[in-house]
N, C-alpha and C positions, 0 to 999 in steps of 0.2 A: 828713712831709707829704703829705698824699694826692695822687695822680695820677690826673687821668682819662683818658678812652678817648685811646689814642692809635694813629695810622693808621702801620701797620707797612711801607707804602710810604715813611715818613719815619724807618723805625727803620734803626740799623745793625746790628740783630740778623741772623746768618748762619742762625741754625737757625730757619727760617721756619716759623710755625705758624699756622692760620687765626684761633687766639686763644691767649693767653697771659696768664695770670692768676698774677700773683707776690704774695705774702704781703699779699692783700686781705683787709681788714677793713672793717665798717661798723657804727656807733653811731649811735643818733638821742638827743637829749635826753630826759631823763626826770625824774620827780619826785624820786628818789632818787639821781641820777646819770645818765650815760651808759647806755643801755639796749644793750649789744652783740648785733647779729644775727648778723653774719659775723666769724669770727676766725681770721686768720691762714690763707688758702684759698689754694692753688699749685694750677694746673690747666692742662694744654696740651689744645689739641683741634688734631690735625693735618689738614692739607689733605684734604678729602674725608672726613673722618671721621664716624661718626654716634656720638654719645656722650648719653646720659640720666642727668638729675641726678635722684636720687631721694631721698626723705626725708620724715619726718613732717610733718604741716601745721604750719606756724610756723617752720619751720627754717630759711628763708633763701632757699630755692630761687628763686623768683620776685624777690627782692632782688638776688641774684646776675645773674640775669638782665638784670634792669634796668640793673646797672651795666655789664655788657658790652655792652648796648644804647645806653649813653651816655645814659640817662634820668635817672641821680642818678650822683654822684661818692663814690669810696671815701672813708673816714675814711683809709685807710692803704693802701698797695701800688699797684700798677699793673696796668694791663690794656691789653694792644698787641692790635689787632684787624687783620685783612686787609680793608682798607678800611671802608665804613660797614655795619653788620651789619642785617639785615631782621628785624622782628620781626613774629611772629604770635601773637595771644592767644586765650584761652579762648572771649572773644565776638568775633565776626566783625568787629565794628566799622566794618562796611560803610554807606557813605550812602545812606539810603532812598530820597531823592529821585533817586539816579543808577540807570541799570540796571547790570547786572553789568560790561558791557564798560566802560561810562563810568568804573566805579569802579577799574578796572585802567587805563584810560587818563589817570585822574589822577595815579597813580603813575608812568605813563611821562612824562606832561608834566614833574612834579617833577624826574624824572630827567634830562630835557633831551632826550627825544626829538621828533623834527620832528613837526607837527601832521600831516602827511601820512601819517607810517608808525606813528601810534597805534592805530588800528583794525586793521590788519592784525597788528601785534604781539600787540595784546590778543587777537584770533581764535586766534591761535598758542598763547598760554598758555592760553586756555580748552580749545583740542583738548589741552594737555599734561596738564590735569587732568582731561579725560575730561568737558568740558561744551560739547563744540563747538555751536554752534547757540544758546549762552544770552546772546549779547552783549547782546540787547535786552531781555533779562527782568529786571523792578523785583525788588528785594530781597524783597517780601512774597510774590512768586510762586515762590519757592527753598524748597526744604526744607533743613532744619537742615545735613543733610550738604553740599547744594550752595552753601549760603553759606559753609560752611568751604572748600570746594573755590575759592571765589572768592577768599575771604581769601588763600588759599595762592597763587592765580595773581597776586594783587596785590603779595604779598610778593617773588615771584621776578622780578616786572615791576621791582623796584629794582636787579636786576642784581648783587646781592650775591653775594660768594662764601661767605657766612655767615648761615644761617638759624637764628634764636632764637625757639622754639617753646614757649609758654607754657602746659601743659595744655589744648593746641588742640583735643582729641577728648572733653573730661571731660563735656559736658552732653549728648553723641548716646548713643543708645539703643547696645545692643551691637552689633547686627548693623551699622549704620551704621559705627560705629567700627571694627569689625573690616575691612570694606571700605576704609576711609580709611588703615588700618595699610598694606594691601597698595599701595595708590595712592602712598603718601608712601615706602614703599620703593623702588618704581618709578620714581617722579621723583628720588630720592635718588641712585639708581644710574645714571640715565640724564643727569643734569647734573653728577654730580660735587661736587655743593656740599656743604660742612662744614654738620652740623646739632647744634645744643646744645639738646636737649629734654627740658624739665620735667615730671615726673609725680609724682602719689604712688601710682600703679598698677604694681604689681611687674611682671604678667606684660605689660603695656604695655611697660616699660622693657627687658625681656629680649626680646621679640618684635622691637622695632625696632633696638636698637643693637648697636655693636661693643663698646662700653664702657658699663658701668654705674657710675656714682660715687655712693655714699651719703654725704649729710652727716648728721651727727649733729644731735640736737636741739639749740634755742636755747642758747647761740651756736653757729650752723652751724660745723662743721668738716669736711673730708674725712675720714671713718671708716674706709671701705675702697672698694676698686675691684676691679672683676670685667672680666676680656676674656670676650666672648661669641662662643666660636670655633665658631659655628652657621651652616651655609649659610644664605643668602638666598634665595628667599623663604620665610619661617617662617610656622607658624599658631601661634594662642595656644593650642591645645589640644595642640600637639605634646608628647610625653614629656619631650624634652630641656629645652624651654622650661619646662614645668612643674617639672622636677627643680632647675635653676637657681632658678626662682621660688622655691622652697621654701627652699633655702639662704638667698636672699637676703632673704627674710621674717623668717627667725628672726635674723638681725644686724639689721634694720632694729626687732623686737620688743624685743631687747636695747638698743639705743639708746633706744627709747621707755621701757624700765622703768628705765633708767641715770638718766635725766633726770626721771624721775615723771611723764611725761606718758601720758595714758591718752585 
């Protein structure tokens, strides 16, 4: 029987993890029978760990993230998370009729923060993402990178210990993406939050993560993992980042060839 998201605070598990994914599978009905997207995935993310999920398009990365977020339920297996995760998408999903600050304050209100404290806390979070003074700006006044910073601040406003990120920088230009890589690394180090980050960009995965997890093409299975033993902050053009990216890319190509996906 499938088991949906479990709050770790109610679990008797002694080996606490930010998220524990145990033998999770996901399938959807299809004309020729069930279509298996994820097959028997087991994966832990430790408290404060930064893990990237990497794989070819359609391998089930986003599906797995949605399961961890509680937006969908697995067909089989269990997912145990430390509290309710915060989720950040590729699209900023900000409400255009609200200012940057009011978008964050909405998340604070839903969290139960007192009205008198919301503006101050929203301004603190904007400072954290280096958008101090942007509280009163409308969404249309912000660049793509600034909108993603606000979206990150809104995710952090949920006060979750687990941040799920689904290709949040994919639509940005290379320079803006590079800057936000550095900002995300700084925020992760300052807050100690756990991050599970989905990407199809190998260098992005290596630059950001402590551990890279490669999923096979559909059905998605854990094909291989790498520990990234490189000091932060890293640059995407660093030789060590490039070398490990090359190794992972070869394995990714092998997975794509093995499953006939081009």
